[in-house]
N, C-alpha and C positions, 0 to 999 in steps of 0.2 A: 503494501499500499503507499503511494506516494504522499508524501508531505504536504504536495498541492493539494491532493484530494481530501485529506484530514481538513486542510484549511476552508477549502471550497464547503463541505459537508457541516464543518462548525458553522461557517457563516449561515448557511441555509438552515440549520436548527436555531441558530440565534435569529433569524427572520422569522421563521414560526412562532419562537417565544415572545416576540415584539407583537405578533397578530395576537396570540393567547393573551398576551397582559393588557395590549389596548384597545380589543374588540371583543373577542370573545368573551373575557371574564368581567363585561360591562352586561353582557346579555343575561335577564333571568329567566334562566330556564327551568321548566314544570319540574318539581320534587327536588333538584338540586343540580349543580353545575355539571360542567363537560369540559374536559380538558383534550384542546387540540395538540396542545403540544406532546402530552404524553402519549396519544395515539400515533403521532408521526414517528416520535422516537422509539417507538414498538414496533413500526414499520421498518424502520431504516435496520433495529438490531436483528430482526430477522429475515431480511433480505440479505445482511451482510455476510462475508466471510468469516473464519472463527477468529481471527485476531481483529478483524475490524468491530465486530459485535461488541467486544470487551471495549476497545479503545473509544466506540461513539456511545456506549452507555456510560464512559467515565465523564466524558465531555457534556455529554447530554444531562448529565446530574448535576455537574459544574453549573451549567447555563440555567436547570431549573431551580439550583440553590439560590440564584439571584432573585427569583419572584420576592415581590412585597408581601404578599399573601402568606409564603410558608414561613411559619411561626415556628420553625427549626433551625437546629445546629447547623453554620456551614458545613457542607460534605456530605449531609444525611441523603439527601437525593443521588450526590455521586456514588455513594457508598450500595445504594440499593439498585440505581441502574446499572452498575459495573456487576454486581451480583446477578443481575437478572441476564447481561450478557454475556458472562460466563456460562449461566445455565443455557441459553441459545446455542453458544458455542458447542458445548458438550453435546447437544442433542440436534445439531444442522441437520443430521439426514432426515432427522422425523418431521423438523420445521420445514424443510423442503416439500415435504407430502403436502404440507398445509397451504403452501403457498401454489399450491395449481390450482385450485377452487376457489374462486372470489369470496363466496359465502364462507366457505370454512375458514379462509383466512382472515376475514372481517371477524368471525367468530374468535377465532385464535387472539387477535389484537385486543377485541376489548375482554376477554378473559386473561390476557396477559397485563393489561392496564388494571384491572381490579385485583390481581395477584400483586402488582407494585405498590397498590395503595395498601394492601392487606399487611405487605413486607414493611412499609413506611409507619404503618401502626404499631408493629411489633417492635421496629428497631427504635421508635418514638418511647415507648412503654420501657422499653430496655433503658434509655438513657433519661427516664423519669419526667416524660411530657405527661401532661393531662390531656387526654384523646375524646372527653367528652363522653357521652352517653352511648350504649351499643344501637339503640333504635336510631341516634344521630348518624354513627359510624355507618353502619349498615345501609340507612339512605343515601348516603355519599358514596358509597361505593356502587350501589346498584344504580343510581341514576347514573353516575359515572359511565359504566357499565352498558346500560341501555341507550345512551347517547352517542357511545361510540360505536355502536352498532350499527345506528340508524344514520348517525353522521359522516363518519369514515368510509361508507362507500362511495361518497359524494367526492371525496378529497382525495382517495386511495390512487387514480389514476396520476393525478397531477404529483403525488409525492414520490410514485414508480417514475414517472419520466424524469422528474426532476434528479431523482439518485441514479438512472440511466445516465443522464448528464452530466453527470459529476465523474462519472468512472473514466479512466485514460483508457486510452484505445488498447494497451496491452491487457487491463482488466476486464474489456468486454469480451474477450476471445473466452 
């Protein structure tokens, strides 16, 4: 993986993060919110090779730690998304099966986003954070999964085409 590709993908992730913070976070979704950025990072991690999923998990987590709404220690999202990138890299052959069918891929992204939020809660509890009531936590995770399942198919082609454009000629082969 080239340094230029890491830089370009990081800029792409930061642009999605800005859209998330400036536009999507201001929309009042029924039930609870939706994280375009988390879904986009999951798509990138699922499509990357073994080392790319770990690298972009870490970079994506560092960018997500910049969020104003994140009331957590800096680096918590970096840890979680690096761990998810590592899990994706271990199971790369199985994830490849999920990317073949669009409906299954969107379901996988939705479940991976929910898993990331559950990991965020577990790590936060280990660090001594107050997470709120179970019903509130469940509604956040359920709503994010639901909106990820419903909205991500609209943005999935754009994310995949942009990721493909960021690949070098050598990586496209």
